[in-house]
KEKOLKE-345227 format. One record per residue: residue number from 1; residue in one letter; x, y, z of N, C-alpha, C, CB in turn. Coordinates in nm, 3 decimals, padded with zeros to 5 digits, always signed. Glycine has a CB too. Layout:
BEGIN
+--------+-------+---------+---------+---------+---------+---------+---------+---------+---------+---------+---------+---------+---------+
: lodren : dokol :    n_c1 :    n_c2 :    n_c3 :   ca_c1 :   ca_c2 :   ca_c3 :    c_c1 :    c_c2 :    c_c3 :   cb_c1 :   cb_c2 :   cb_c3 :
+--------+-------+---------+---------+---------+---------+---------+---------+---------+---------+---------+---------+---------+---------+
:    NUM :     A :       X :       Y :       Z :       X :       Y :       Z :       X :       Y :       Z :       X :       Y :       Z :
...
+--------+-------+---------+---------+---------+---------+---------+---------+---------+---------+---------+---------+---------+---------+
***
This chain:
BEGIN
+--------+-------+---------+---------+---------+---------+---------+---------+---------+---------+---------+---------+---------+---------+
: lodren : dokol :    n_c1 :    n_c2 :    n_c3 :   ca_c1 :   ca_c2 :   ca_c3 :    c_c1 :    c_c2 :    c_c3 :   cb_c1 :   cb_c2 :   cb_c3 :
+--------+-------+---------+---------+---------+---------+---------+---------+---------+---------+---------+---------+---------+---------+
:      1 :     X : +00.082 : -00.115 : +00.002 : +00.000 : +00.000 : -00.001 : +00.087 : +00.124 : +00.001 : -00.097 : +00.000 : +00.115 :
:      2 :     X : +00.059 : +00.217 : -00.087 : +00.138 : +00.341 : -00.096 : +00.107 : +00.433 : +00.017 : +00.113 : +00.411 : -00.227 :
:      3 :     X : +00.212 : +00.501 : +00.060 : +00.199 : +00.600 : +00.169 : +00.120 : +00.721 : +00.121 : +00.339 : +00.645 : +00.219 :
:      4 :     X : +00.035 : +00.775 : +00.213 : -00.043 : +00.893 : +00.180 : +00.054 : +01.012 : +00.155 : -00.146 : +00.925 : +00.295 :
:      5 :     X : +00.027 : +01.091 : +00.048 : +00.101 : +01.206 : +00.017 : +00.021 : +01.325 : +00.065 : +00.133 : +01.214 : -00.130 :
:      6 :     X : +00.092 : +01.409 : +00.147 : +00.021 : +01.524 : +00.202 : +00.052 : +01.652 : +00.121 : +00.061 : +01.545 : +00.350 :
:      7 :     X : +00.146 : +01.647 : +00.036 : +00.190 : +01.766 : -00.042 : +00.072 : +01.801 : -00.137 : +00.329 : +01.737 : -00.126 :
:      8 :     X : +00.030 : +01.935 : -00.131 : -00.076 : +01.983 : -00.209 : -00.017 : +02.059 : -00.331 : -00.168 : +02.073 : -00.123 :
:      9 :     X : -00.106 : +02.088 : -00.423 : -00.062 : +02.175 : -00.539 : -00.014 : +02.303 : -00.488 : -00.175 : +02.200 : -00.642 :
:     10 :     X : -00.072 : +02.360 : -00.386 : -00.021 : +02.487 : -00.329 : +00.118 : +02.472 : -00.264 : -00.121 : +02.540 : -00.225 :
:     11 :     X : +00.137 : +02.362 : -00.194 : +00.268 : +02.333 : -00.137 : +00.374 : +02.331 : -00.246 : +00.265 : +02.200 : -00.062 :
:     12 :     X : +00.350 : +02.260 : -00.355 : +00.445 : +02.249 : -00.465 : +00.469 : +02.385 : -00.533 : +00.395 : +02.146 : -00.568 :
:     13 :     X : +00.369 : +02.467 : -00.539 : +00.382 : +02.600 : -00.596 : +00.481 : +02.683 : -00.508 : +00.241 : +02.671 : -00.604 :
:     14 :     X : +00.457 : +02.675 : -00.380 : +00.548 : +02.752 : -00.285 : +00.690 : +02.699 : -00.293 : +00.496 : +02.741 : -00.135 :
:     15 :     X : +00.704 : +02.565 : -00.299 : +00.837 : +02.503 : -00.314 : +00.899 : +02.552 : -00.446 : +00.828 : +02.344 : -00.311 :
:     16 :     X : +00.824 : +02.568 : -00.545 : +00.883 : +02.614 : -00.678 : +00.932 : +02.762 : -00.667 : +00.771 : +02.602 : -00.798 :
:     17 :     X : +00.860 : +02.842 : -00.589 : +00.908 : +02.985 : -00.567 : +01.039 : +02.981 : -00.490 : +00.800 : +03.072 : -00.486 :
:     18 :     X : +01.050 : +02.898 : -00.394 : +01.177 : +02.892 : -00.317 : +01.288 : +02.833 : -00.405 : +01.159 : +02.807 : -00.186 :
:     19 :     X : +01.254 : +02.735 : -00.489 : +01.358 : +02.674 : -00.576 : +01.417 : +02.780 : -00.668 : +01.299 : +02.557 : -00.661 :
:     20 :     X : +01.329 : +02.865 : -00.720 : +01.379 : +02.975 : -00.814 : +01.471 : +03.070 : -00.729 : +01.252 : +03.061 : -00.881 :
:     21 :     X : +01.435 : +03.105 : -00.613 : +01.517 : +03.188 : -00.524 : +01.653 : +03.123 : -00.498 : +01.444 : +03.212 : -00.391 :
:     22 :     X : +01.654 : +02.987 : -00.475 : +01.780 : +02.916 : -00.448 : +01.857 : +02.919 : -00.574 : +01.758 : +02.770 : -00.400 :
:     23 :     X : +01.802 : +02.899 : -00.689 : +01.872 : +02.897 : -00.819 : +01.946 : +03.030 : -00.838 : +01.770 : +02.872 : -00.938 :
:     24 :     X : +01.882 : +03.143 : -00.806 : +01.947 : +03.273 : -00.815 : +02.063 : +03.283 : -00.717 : +01.846 : +03.384 : -00.789 :
:     25 :     X : +02.042 : +03.239 : -00.593 : +02.146 : +03.246 : -00.497 : +02.267 : +03.162 : -00.535 : +02.094 : +03.206 : -00.366 :
:     26 :     X : +02.238 : +03.038 : -00.583 : +02.352 : +02.951 : -00.620 : +02.411 : +02.978 : -00.754 : +02.311 : +02.809 : -00.616 :
:     27 :     X : +02.336 : +03.059 : -00.835 : +02.388 : +03.089 : -00.973 : +02.396 : +02.962 : -01.060 : +02.530 : +03.155 : -00.965 :
:     28 :     X : +02.292 : +02.880 : -01.043 : +02.294 : +02.753 : -01.119 : +02.152 : +02.732 : -01.180 : +02.336 : +02.629 : -01.022 :
:     29 :     X : +02.153 : +02.655 : -01.288 : +02.023 : +02.603 : -01.339 : +01.979 : +02.495 : -01.250 : +02.031 : +02.552 : -01.485 :
:     30 :     X : +01.845 : +02.460 : -01.259 : +01.796 : +02.356 : -01.168 : +01.684 : +02.283 : -01.237 : +01.748 : +02.415 : -01.033 :
:     31 :     X : +01.664 : +02.161 : -01.188 : +01.551 : +02.077 : -01.233 : +01.495 : +02.003 : -01.118 : +01.593 : +01.979 : -01.341 :
:     32 :     X : +01.366 : +01.970 : -01.122 : +01.299 : +01.894 : -01.023 : +01.353 : +01.750 : -01.031 : +01.145 : +01.901 : -01.043 :
:     33 :     X : +01.381 : +01.696 : -00.918 : +01.428 : +01.557 : -00.912 : +01.307 : +01.459 : -00.894 : +01.533 : +01.540 : -00.794 :
:     34 :     X : +01.319 : +01.336 : -00.935 : +01.211 : +01.242 : -00.924 : +01.181 : +01.216 : -00.771 : +01.248 : +01.107 : -01.000 :
:     35 :     X : +01.057 : +01.180 : -00.749 : +01.018 : +01.146 : -00.608 : +01.113 : +01.032 : -00.560 : +00.861 : +01.099 : -00.598 :
:     36 :     X : +01.132 : +01.034 : -00.427 : +01.217 : +00.933 : -00.360 : +01.365 : +00.934 : -00.409 : +01.156 : +00.794 : -00.384 :
:     37 :     X : +01.412 : +01.041 : -00.463 : +01.552 : +01.045 : -00.510 : +01.646 : +01.098 : -00.401 : +01.565 : +01.133 : -00.638 :
:     38 :     X : +01.592 : +01.147 : -00.295 : +01.675 : +01.198 : -00.190 : +01.692 : +01.348 : -00.190 : +01.805 : +01.135 : -00.198 :
:     39 :     X : +01.624 : +01.415 : -00.277 : +01.626 : +01.563 : -00.288 : +01.515 : +01.611 : -00.367 : +01.752 : +01.612 : -00.347 :
:     40 :     X : +01.488 : +01.738 : -00.356 : +01.378 : +01.798 : -00.438 : +01.431 : +01.851 : -00.572 : +01.308 : +01.915 : -00.360 :
:     41 :     X : +01.547 : +01.916 : -00.572 : +01.598 : +01.978 : -00.694 : +01.749 : +01.952 : -00.709 : +01.569 : +02.131 : -00.693 :
:     42 :     X : +01.792 : +01.940 : -00.830 : +01.933 : +01.932 : -00.869 : +01.975 : +02.061 : -00.929 : +01.957 : +01.818 : -00.966 :
:     43 :     X : +02.077 : +02.131 : -00.873 : +02.124 : +02.256 : -00.929 : +02.255 : +02.228 : -00.998 : +02.140 : +02.365 : -00.822 :
:     44 :     X : +02.268 : +02.270 : -01.121 : +02.391 : +02.241 : -01.199 : +02.444 : +02.364 : -01.263 : +02.365 : +02.136 : -01.305 :
:     45 :     X : +02.572 : +02.357 : -01.297 : +02.645 : +02.466 : -01.375 : +02.761 : +02.402 : -01.438 : +02.693 : +02.589 : -01.283 :
:     46 :     X : +02.801 : +02.451 : -01.556 : +02.916 : +02.402 : -01.622 : +03.044 : +02.424 : -01.548 : +02.925 : +02.459 : -01.752 :
:     47 :     X : +03.047 : +02.522 : -01.460 : +03.176 : +02.560 : -01.397 : +03.167 : +02.544 : -01.243 : +03.214 : +02.709 : -01.434 :
:     48 :     X : +03.053 : +02.498 : -01.186 : +03.046 : +02.479 : -01.045 : +02.998 : +02.337 : -01.007 : +02.954 : +02.584 : -00.985 :
:     49 :     X : +03.030 : +02.293 : -00.896 : +02.979 : +02.161 : -00.859 : +02.830 : +02.154 : -00.846 : +03.040 : +02.119 : -00.732 :
:     50 :     X : +02.777 : +02.037 : -00.878 : +02.627 : +02.015 : -00.863 : +02.587 : +02.014 : -00.715 : +02.583 : +01.876 : -00.930 :
:     51 :     X : +02.466 : +02.054 : -00.684 : +02.412 : +02.056 : -00.550 : +02.272 : +01.993 : -00.550 : +02.409 : +02.201 : -00.495 :
:     52 :     X : +02.254 : +01.893 : -00.467 : +02.124 : +01.835 : -00.445 : +02.063 : +01.909 : -00.328 : +02.132 : +01.682 : -00.419 :
:     53 :     X : +01.937 : +01.959 : -00.351 : +01.878 : +02.046 : -00.250 : +01.738 : +01.989 : -00.210 : +01.866 : +02.196 : -00.304 :
:     54 :     X : +01.720 : +01.983 : -00.078 : +01.587 : +01.956 : -00.017 : +01.535 : +02.092 : +00.027 : +01.596 : +01.851 : +00.108 :
:     55 :     X : +01.409 : +02.117 : -00.008 : +01.345 : +02.244 : +00.027 : +01.229 : +02.218 : +00.117 : +01.299 : +02.320 : -00.098 :
:     56 :     X : +01.229 : +02.289 : +00.227 : +01.112 : +02.286 : +00.329 : +01.056 : +02.427 : +00.347 : +01.159 : +02.229 : +00.474 :
:     57 :     X : +00.929 : +02.435 : +00.363 : +00.861 : +02.561 : +00.395 : +00.795 : +02.543 : +00.531 : +00.755 : +02.600 : +00.283 :
:     58 :     X : +00.813 : +02.649 : +00.611 : +00.753 : +02.644 : +00.749 : +00.666 : +02.764 : +00.774 : +00.862 : +02.638 : +00.859 :
:     59 :     X : +00.573 : +02.754 : +00.867 : +00.481 : +02.860 : +00.903 : +00.522 : +02.936 : +01.028 : +00.345 : +02.804 : +00.923 :
:     60 :     X : +00.647 : +02.912 : +01.071 : +00.695 : +02.986 : +01.191 : +00.822 : +03.061 : +01.151 : +00.723 : +02.888 : +01.315 :
:     61 :     X : +00.859 : +03.162 : +01.242 : +00.974 : +03.240 : +01.219 : +01.107 : +03.158 : +01.248 : +00.965 : +03.366 : +01.305 :
:     62 :     X : +01.208 : +03.201 : +01.190 : +01.340 : +03.135 : +01.200 : +01.376 : +03.104 : +01.344 : +01.449 : +03.224 : +01.138 :
:     63 :     X : +01.366 : +03.202 : +01.432 : +01.418 : +03.183 : +01.569 : +01.326 : +03.125 : +01.668 : +01.462 : +03.307 : +01.621 :
:     64 :     X : +01.210 : +03.076 : +01.627 : +01.116 : +03.019 : +01.719 : +01.165 : +02.897 : +01.790 : +00.993 : +02.988 : +01.650 :
:     65 :     X : +01.243 : +02.812 : +01.727 : +01.298 : +02.688 : +01.788 : +01.445 : +02.687 : +01.784 : +01.246 : +02.566 : +01.719 :
:     66 :     X : +01.511 : +02.622 : +01.875 : +01.657 : +02.619 : +01.878 : +01.713 : +02.514 : +01.777 : +01.706 : +02.588 : +02.021 :
:     67 :     X : +01.627 : +02.424 : +01.736 : +01.671 : +02.326 : +01.633 : +01.569 : +02.309 : +01.524 : +01.700 : +02.191 : +01.697 :
:     68 :     X : +01.615 : +02.273 : +01.410 : +01.527 : +02.243 : +01.299 : +01.513 : +02.090 : +01.290 : +01.582 : +02.305 : +01.165 :
:     69 :     X : +01.389 : +02.040 : +01.284 : +01.370 : +01.894 : +01.282 : +01.335 : +01.846 : +01.144 : +01.261 : +01.851 : +01.380 :
:     70 :     X : +01.404 : +01.743 : +01.098 : +01.377 : +01.679 : +00.972 : +01.394 : +01.535 : +00.996 : +01.467 : +01.729 : +00.858 :
:     71 :     X : +01.326 : +01.447 : +00.917 : +01.338 : +01.305 : +00.940 : +01.478 : +01.262 : +00.918 : +01.245 : +01.228 : +00.853 :
:     72 :     X : +01.521 : +01.163 : +01.000 : +01.654 : +01.108 : +00.989 : +01.679 : +01.048 : +00.848 : +01.674 : +01.002 : +01.097 :
:     73 :     X : +01.574 : +00.987 : +00.799 : +01.582 : +00.927 : +00.667 : +01.612 : +01.029 : +00.558 : +01.454 : +00.856 : +00.636 :
:     74 :     X : +01.540 : +01.141 : +00.557 : +01.561 : +01.251 : +00.466 : +01.708 : +01.309 : +00.480 : +01.454 : +01.361 : +00.493 :
:     75 :     X : +01.753 : +01.325 : +00.606 : +01.885 : +01.373 : +00.633 : +01.987 : +01.270 : +00.570 : +01.907 : +01.391 : +00.790 :
:     76 :     X : +01.965 : +01.141 : +00.599 : +02.057 : +01.043 : +00.550 : +02.061 : +01.030 : +00.402 : +02.026 : +00.915 : +00.608 :
:     77 :     X : +01.947 : +01.056 : +00.336 : +01.947 : +01.050 : +00.187 : +02.031 : +01.166 : +00.129 : +01.799 : +01.056 : +00.131 :
:     78 :     X : +02.026 : +01.284 : +00.198 : +02.111 : +01.397 : +00.157 : +02.252 : +01.362 : +00.179 : +02.077 : +01.526 : +00.231 :
:     79 :     X : +02.283 : +01.300 : +00.296 : +02.421 : +01.258 : +00.326 : +02.472 : +01.164 : +00.218 : +02.429 : +01.189 : +00.466 :
:     80 :     X : +02.381 : +01.076 : +00.169 : +02.416 : +00.981 : +00.062 : +02.465 : +01.053 : -00.062 : +02.297 : +00.893 : +00.027 :
:     81 :     X : +02.399 : +01.159 : -00.097 : +02.444 : +01.236 : -00.214 : +02.583 : +01.292 : -00.189 : +02.345 : +01.352 : -00.246 :
:     82 :     X : +02.602 : +01.340 : -00.074 : +02.739 : +01.391 : -00.037 : +02.842 : +01.287 : -00.046 : +02.740 : +01.446 : +00.102 :
:     83 :     X : +02.809 : +01.167 : +00.002 : +02.901 : +01.054 : -00.006 : +02.938 : +01.014 : -00.149 : +02.841 : +00.937 : +00.065 :
:     84 :     X : +02.849 : +01.046 : -00.240 : +02.871 : +01.018 : -00.381 : +02.951 : +01.126 : -00.448 : +02.740 : +01.001 : -00.451 :
:     85 :     X : +02.988 : +01.231 : -00.371 : +03.068 : +01.338 : -00.429 : +02.989 : +01.457 : -00.476 : +03.145 : +01.286 : -00.541 :
:     86 :     X : +02.858 : +01.458 : -00.446 : +02.775 : +01.569 : -00.488 : +02.747 : +01.655 : -00.360 : +02.641 : +01.516 : -00.557 :
:     87 :     X : +02.747 : +01.785 : -00.377 : +02.717 : +01.868 : -00.263 : +02.565 : +01.850 : -00.227 : +02.753 : +02.020 : -00.294 :
:     88 :     X : +02.532 : +01.861 : -00.102 : +02.396 : +01.844 : -00.056 : +02.360 : +01.959 : +00.041 : +02.378 : +01.705 : +00.011 :
:     89 :     X : +02.236 : +02.012 : +00.034 : +02.199 : +02.124 : +00.115 : +02.050 : +02.108 : +00.153 : +02.227 : +02.259 : +00.040 :
:     90 :     X : +02.018 : +02.163 : +00.264 : +01.877 : +02.175 : +00.312 : +01.847 : +02.324 : +00.321 : +01.855 : +02.102 : +00.454 :
:     91 :     X : +01.745 : +02.366 : +00.239 : +01.701 : +02.506 : +00.240 : +01.565 : +02.512 : +00.310 : +01.693 : +02.565 : +00.093 :
:     92 :     X : +01.550 : +02.604 : +00.401 : +01.424 : +02.618 : +00.469 : +01.370 : +02.764 : +00.448 : +01.442 : +02.584 : +00.621 :
:     93 :     X : +01.247 : +02.769 : +00.413 : +01.169 : +02.898 : +00.400 : +01.088 : +02.916 : +00.529 : +01.071 : +02.896 : +00.272 :
:     94 :     X : +01.136 : +03.005 : +00.612 : +01.057 : +03.041 : +00.733 : +00.976 : +03.165 : +00.700 : +01.152 : +03.067 : +00.860 :
:     95 :     X : +00.897 : +03.210 : +00.793 : +00.809 : +03.326 : +00.765 : +00.888 : +03.453 : +00.753 : +00.703 : +03.342 : +00.874 :
:     96 :     X : +01.011 : +03.453 : +00.801 : +01.091 : +03.580 : +00.797 : +01.222 : +03.569 : +00.723 : +01.121 : +03.626 : +00.937 :
:     97 :     X : +01.255 : +03.456 : +00.668 : +01.382 : +03.443 : +00.599 : +01.389 : +03.309 : +00.530 : +01.500 : +03.460 : +00.696 :
:     98 :     X : +01.482 : +03.297 : +00.436 : +01.520 : +03.168 : +00.372 : +01.662 : +03.139 : +00.416 : +01.509 : +03.174 : +00.211 :
:     99 :     X : +01.688 : +03.017 : +00.473 : +01.819 : +02.986 : +00.517 : +01.860 : +02.841 : +00.466 : +01.825 : +02.997 : +00.673 :
:    100 :     X : +01.987 : +02.819 : +00.478 : +02.034 : +02.685 : +00.432 : +02.150 : +02.638 : +00.526 : +02.083 : +02.691 : +00.277 :
:    101 :     X : +02.163 : +02.503 : +00.520 : +02.274 : +02.433 : +00.585 : +02.327 : +02.330 : +00.488 : +02.230 : +02.367 : +00.720 :
:    102 :     X : +02.455 : +02.324 : +00.478 : +02.517 : +02.214 : +00.392 : +02.506 : +02.082 : +00.478 : +02.678 : +02.248 : +00.350 :
:    103 :     X : +02.493 : +01.974 : +00.401 : +02.474 : +01.843 : +00.468 : +02.591 : +01.755 : +00.419 : +02.329 : +01.776 : +00.432 :
:    104 :     X : +02.656 : +01.680 : +00.506 : +02.627 : +01.672 : +00.652 : +02.670 : +01.798 : +00.724 : +02.698 : +01.550 : +00.715 :
:    105 :     X : +02.616 : +01.811 : +00.844 : +02.637 : +01.940 : +00.921 : +02.685 : +01.909 : +01.060 : +02.506 : +02.026 : +00.929 :
:    106 :     X : +02.744 : +02.008 : +01.127 : +02.788 : +01.990 : +01.261 : +02.677 : +02.005 : +01.359 : +02.895 : +02.083 : +01.293 :
:    107 :     X : +02.693 : +01.950 : +01.480 : +02.604 : +01.972 : +01.589 : +02.468 : +01.900 : +01.581 : +02.583 : +02.114 : +01.602 :
:    108 :     X : +02.459 : +01.812 : +01.486 : +02.329 : +01.745 : +01.466 : +02.312 : +01.634 : +01.574 : +02.319 : +01.684 : +01.319 :
:    109 :     X : +02.186 : +01.622 : +01.619 : +02.154 : +01.515 : +01.710 : +02.034 : +01.434 : +01.651 : +02.122 : +01.572 : +01.853 :
:    110 :     X : +02.013 : +01.318 : +01.708 : +01.901 : +01.240 : +01.664 : +01.814 : +01.198 : +01.783 : +01.949 : +01.118 : +01.587 :
:    111 :     X : +01.688 : +01.195 : +01.762 : +01.601 : +01.152 : +01.864 : +01.458 : +01.133 : +01.816 : +01.605 : +01.247 : +01.975 :
:    112 :     X : +01.376 : +01.084 : +01.903 : +01.232 : +01.061 : +01.865 : +01.159 : +01.193 : +01.845 : +01.158 : +00.978 : +01.975 :
:    113 :     X : +01.068 : +01.195 : +01.751 : +00.991 : +01.316 : +01.732 : +00.903 : +01.297 : +01.612 : +01.083 : +01.441 : +01.714 :
:    114 :     X : +00.852 : +01.409 : +01.553 : +00.769 : +01.411 : +01.434 : +00.643 : +01.480 : +01.467 : +00.742 : +01.270 : +01.380 :
:    115 :     X : +00.550 : +01.469 : +01.372 : +00.421 : +01.538 : +01.382 : +00.314 : +01.439 : +01.418 : +00.385 : +01.611 : +01.250 :
:    116 :     X : +00.217 : +01.480 : +01.495 : +00.104 : +01.391 : +01.531 : -00.027 : +01.447 : +01.492 : +00.102 : +01.364 : +01.677 :
:    117 :     X : -00.029 : +01.567 : +01.428 : -00.162 : +01.628 : +01.394 : -00.233 : +01.559 : +01.282 : -00.145 : +01.773 : +01.355 :
:    118 :     X : -00.166 : +01.473 : +01.200 : -00.235 : +01.402 : +01.093 : -00.277 : +01.265 : +01.130 : -00.150 : +01.396 : +00.973 :
:    119 :     X : -00.238 : +01.224 : +01.257 : -00.280 : +01.088 : +01.304 : -00.221 : +00.981 : +01.213 : -00.436 : +01.074 : +01.307 :
:    120 :     X : -00.094 : +01.005 : +01.163 : -00.026 : +00.910 : +01.078 : +00.098 : +00.859 : +01.153 : +00.011 : +00.973 : +00.941 :
:    121 :     X : +00.100 : +00.736 : +01.186 : +00.218 : +00.684 : +01.264 : +00.349 : +00.692 : +01.184 : +00.193 : +00.536 : +01.307 :
:    122 :     X : +00.338 : +00.702 : +01.050 : +00.464 : +00.718 : +00.970 : +00.517 : +00.862 : +00.977 : +00.440 : +00.678 : +00.821 :
:    123 :     X : +00.447 : +00.953 : +01.034 : +00.495 : +01.094 : +01.057 : +00.584 : +01.104 : +01.184 : +00.372 : +01.191 : +01.072 :
:    124 :     X : +00.597 : +01.003 : +01.254 : +00.679 : +01.009 : +01.376 : +00.791 : +00.903 : +01.360 : +00.590 : +00.983 : +01.508 :
:    125 :     X : +00.896 : +00.921 : +01.436 : +01.009 : +00.830 : +01.431 : +01.134 : +00.895 : +01.473 : +01.027 : +00.775 : +01.296 :
:    126 :     X : +01.246 : +00.852 : +01.423 : +01.376 : +00.919 : +01.456 : +01.394 : +01.037 : +01.365 : +01.500 : +00.821 : +01.441 :
:    127 :     X : +01.423 : +01.145 : +01.435 : +01.440 : +01.274 : +01.364 : +01.577 : +01.321 : +01.376 : +01.348 : +01.380 : +01.415 :
:    128 :     X : +01.621 : +01.402 : +01.279 : +01.749 : +01.475 : +01.290 : +01.719 : +01.616 : +01.340 : +01.825 : +01.479 : +01.150 :
:    129 :     X : +01.790 : +01.660 : +01.442 : +01.773 : +01.792 : +01.497 : +01.897 : +01.878 : +01.464 : +01.749 : +01.784 : +01.651 :
:    130 :     X : +01.879 : +01.974 : +01.380 : +01.993 : +02.059 : +01.334 : +01.984 : +02.191 : +01.410 : +01.989 : +02.082 : +01.176 :
:    131 :     X : +02.088 : +02.232 : +01.475 : +02.083 : +02.364 : +01.547 : +02.044 : +02.475 : +01.446 : +02.225 : +02.398 : +01.617 :
:    132 :     X : +01.945 : +02.553 : +01.485 : +01.900 : +02.654 : +01.396 : +02.006 : +02.757 : +01.357 : +01.786 : +02.721 : +01.456 :
:    133 :     X : +02.095 : +02.781 : +01.457 : +02.199 : +02.882 : +01.426 : +02.302 : +02.828 : +01.327 : +02.271 : +02.927 : +01.554 :
:    134 :     X : +02.298 : +02.700 : +01.285 : +02.383 : +02.648 : +01.176 : +02.335 : +02.707 : +01.041 : +02.379 : +02.489 : +01.172 :
:    135 :     X : +02.209 : +02.751 : +01.026 : +02.158 : +02.796 : +00.900 : +02.210 : +02.933 : +00.867 : +02.009 : +02.796 : +00.901 :
:    136 :     X : +02.241 : +02.950 : +00.737 : +02.288 : +03.080 : +00.692 : +02.177 : +03.140 : +00.607 : +02.422 : +03.069 : +00.612 :
:    137 :     X : +02.156 : +03.264 : +00.622 : +02.045 : +03.332 : +00.551 : +02.083 : +03.368 : +00.414 : +02.000 : +03.455 : +00.623 :
:    138 :     X : +01.984 : +03.351 : +00.319 : +02.009 : +03.398 : +00.180 : +01.912 : +03.521 : +00.151 : +01.984 : +03.275 : +00.074 :
:    139 :     X : +01.845 : +03.564 : +00.260 : +01.765 : +03.683 : +00.248 : +01.622 : +03.660 : +00.302 : +01.760 : +03.726 : +00.102 :
:    140 :     X : +01.533 : +03.758 : +00.283 : +01.405 : +03.748 : +00.331 : +01.312 : +03.646 : +00.263 : +01.349 : +03.875 : +00.322 :
:    141 :     X : +01.201 : +03.619 : +00.329 : +01.110 : +03.520 : +00.266 : +01.062 : +03.556 : +00.130 : +00.992 : +03.500 : +00.351 :
:    142 :     X : +01.005 : +03.466 : +00.055 : +00.967 : +03.495 : -00.083 : +00.813 : +03.496 : -00.106 : +01.031 : +03.392 : -00.174 :
:    143 :     X : +00.740 : +03.461 : -00.003 : +00.596 : +03.465 : -00.013 : +00.531 : +03.492 : +00.124 : +00.544 : +03.334 : -00.071 :
+--------+-------+---------+---------+---------+---------+---------+---------+---------+---------+---------+---------+---------+---------+
***
């Protein structure tokens, strides 16, 4: 049985806006990666290394929490790209800024967590907690 997808058309539209902003920041062309590939977009350039990027959008401000939580599996898939020689990054769109961290990153911890508001047991499990102050800003929010 396939897992329920919670991503809406509106979510994908917001992700696309952030992807364009990231492309400008990185100075690279980009394309959407296939589902389950370990990243949302691949950014390429003839003169710069490729970067696999995971994009997240949040409804809270950057400084609300001391850590950013992402599933351990998603973090490990990004680390897998890094292990293959490709740069990997996590970009987060908060309500007040867009920030990024290169993966793997320092100060990360793992623990139980996740979301319970959808009543989906697969939304909880082992999470990666990245110190929020590890993120570097690329500027204000885009929507």
